[in-house]
C-alpha positions in Angstrom: 8.4 29.8 5.4 10.1 28.0 2.5 10.4 24.8 4.5 6.7 24.8 5.3 5.9 25.2 1.6 8.1 22.2 0.8 6.5 20.1 3.5 3.0 21.0 2.2 4.0 20.2 -1.4 5.5 16.8 -0.2 2.4 16.0 1.7 0.2 16.8 -1.3 2.3 14.5 -3.5 2.1 11.6 -1.0 -1.7 12.1 -0.7 -1.9 12.0 -4.6 0.1 8.8 -4.7 -2.1 7.2 -2.1 -5.2 8.2 -3.9 -3.8 6.7 -7.1 -3.4 3.4 -5.2 -7.1 3.3 -4.4 -9.1 1.1 -6.8 -11.0 3.1 -9.4 -9.6 6.5 -8.6 -7.5 6.9 -11.8 -10.2 5.3 -14.0 -13.0 7.4 -12.4 -11.2 10.5 -13.8 -11.5 9.3 -17.3 -14.3 10.4 -19.6 -17.5 8.4 -18.8 -16.7 8.4 -15.0 -15.5 4.8 -14.8 -13.5 4.5 -18.0 -16.4 2.6 -19.7 -16.5 0.0 -16.9 -19.7 -1.4 -15.4 -20.2 -1.7 -11.6 -18.3 -4.8 -10.4 -16.0 -4.9 -13.5 -12.5 -4.7 -12.3 -10.8 -6.0 -15.4 -9.8 -2.6 -16.7 -8.8 -1.0 -13.4 -5.1 -1.8 -13.2 -2.3 -2.5 -15.7 -0.5 -5.8 -15.0 3.1 -6.4 -15.9 4.3 -9.9 -15.0 3.8 -10.5 -11.3 3.5 -6.7 -10.6 0.3 -4.7 -10.5 1.6 -1.3 -11.6 -1.1 0.9 -9.9 -1.5 -1.2 -6.8 2.1 -2.3 -6.2 3.5 -5.7 -5.9 1.6 -8.5 -4.2 3.7 -9.8 -1.3 1.2 -11.8 0.6 -2.2 -13.5 0.1 -3.8 -15.7 2.8 -5.6 -15.9 6.1 -5.2 -13.3 8.9 -7.3 -14.7 11.8 -10.9 -14.9 10.6 -10.2 -12.7 7.5 -8.7 -13.1 4.0 -6.0 -10.6 3.3 -3.7 -9.4 0.6 -0.6 -7.3 1.2 0.9 -5.1 -1.5 3.9 -2.9 -1.6 4.2 0.3 -3.7 7.7 1.8 -4.5 7.0 5.4 -3.7 10.1 6.7 -5.6 9.0 4.9 -8.7 5.4 6.3 -8.3 6.9 9.8 -7.9 9.0 9.4 -11.1 5.9 8.3 -13.1 4.0 11.4 -11.8 6.6 13.7 -13.3 7.7 15.6 -10.1 11.2 17.1 -9.8 14.2 14.9 -9.3 14.8 16.6 -5.9 11.3 15.5 -4.8 11.8 12.0 -6.2 15.1 11.7 -4.2 13.2 12.3 -0.9 11.3 9.0 -1.5 14.3 6.7 -2.1 14.0 3.6 0.1 10.4 4.3 1.0 7.5 2.0 0.3 3.8 2.1 1.0 2.5 -1.1 2.6 -1.2 -1.8 1.9 -3.2 -4.6 3.5 -6.6 -5.4 2.0 -8.6 -7.3 4.6 -11.8 -8.9 3.5 -14.6 -10.9 5.1 -14.4 -14.3 3.5 -18.1 -14.9 3.7 -19.0 -11.7 1.8 -15.8 -10.9 -0.1 -16.3 -7.3 1.0 -13.7 -5.2 2.9 -13.8 -6.0 6.6 -15.3 -3.3 8.7 -13.5 -1.5 11.5 -10.2 -3.2 11.1 -7.0 -1.7 12.5 -3.5 -3.1 12.9 0.2 -2.9 13.4 3.1 -4.4 11.5 6.5 -5.2 12.9 9.1 -5.1 10.2 12.5 -6.7 10.5 15.2 -5.7 8.0 17.9 -7.7 6.3 20.4 -7.1 9.0 18.0 -8.5 11.7 19.2 -5.7 14.1 17.0 -3.0 12.6 13.3 -3.2 13.0 10.3 -0.9 13.1 6.7 -1.0 14.1 4.1 0.9 12.1 0.4 1.5 12.7 -1.8 0.7 9.8 -4.3 3.5 9.0 -7.6 3.1 7.2 -7.2 4.4 3.6 -10.3 3.6 1.6 -10.5 -0.1 1.1 -7.2 -0.9 2.7 -5.2 -0.2 5.8 -1.7 0.9 5.2 1.4 2.8 6.2 4.6 4.2 4.7 7.6 2.0 5.6 11.3 2.5 5.2 13.2 -0.2 3.3 16.6 1.4 2.6 18.8 -1.6 1.9 18.4 -4.6 -0.4 17.7 -7.9 1.3 14.9 -9.9 3.0 12.4 -8.0 5.1 10.0 -9.9 7.4 6.6 -8.4 8.2 4.5 -9.6 11.2 1.0 -8.1 10.9 -1.5 -8.0 13.8 -5.0 -7.1 12.8 -8.1 -6.6 15.0 -11.7 -5.6 14.7 -13.9 -5.7 17.8 -13.3 -8.9 19.6 -11.7 -10.6 16.5 -7.9 -10.7 16.1 -5.5 -12.3 13.7 -1.9 -12.3 12.7 0.3 -13.3 9.7 4.0 -13.3 9.0 5.3 -12.8 5.5 8.5 -11.9 3.8 9.7 -9.8 0.9 13.1 -9.6 -0.7 14.1 -6.2 -1.9 16.5 -6.4 -4.9 
């Protein structure tokens, strides 16, 4: 029974982190509903620090994926857990784990592409280890939790589809 409680607690924490990653969730909770922002004003939604967007992770790709425009971001789940104030034991469970988010938009409208799904092949620094994850719809992005346990260069090959449209992109990220 104790193991089930831990699993439920861990699932709730992961869900909270993912909700924090959605645009506007944290600011919507502020007095005034949208933290004093007007519809379409995204300037106050995320705190930026250098090349890192603290709430939405680090941008690791921006470009074309087939007929769409896409942006990939990576959130360090351990760091998010530390910021949320959970126990050190819970934080330790997320060491080496990241959340990969892929924002896919229709270039004609600038709005999130409808009905997209995808998979990403990830090759680690040792080239021998690789994994394939399915990207799940999560609000305005598709994403998945990925393991990145060792420092080095990771290569991501994303394959996205929606109806008869398909596209792919390859991008890299060096974990320090």
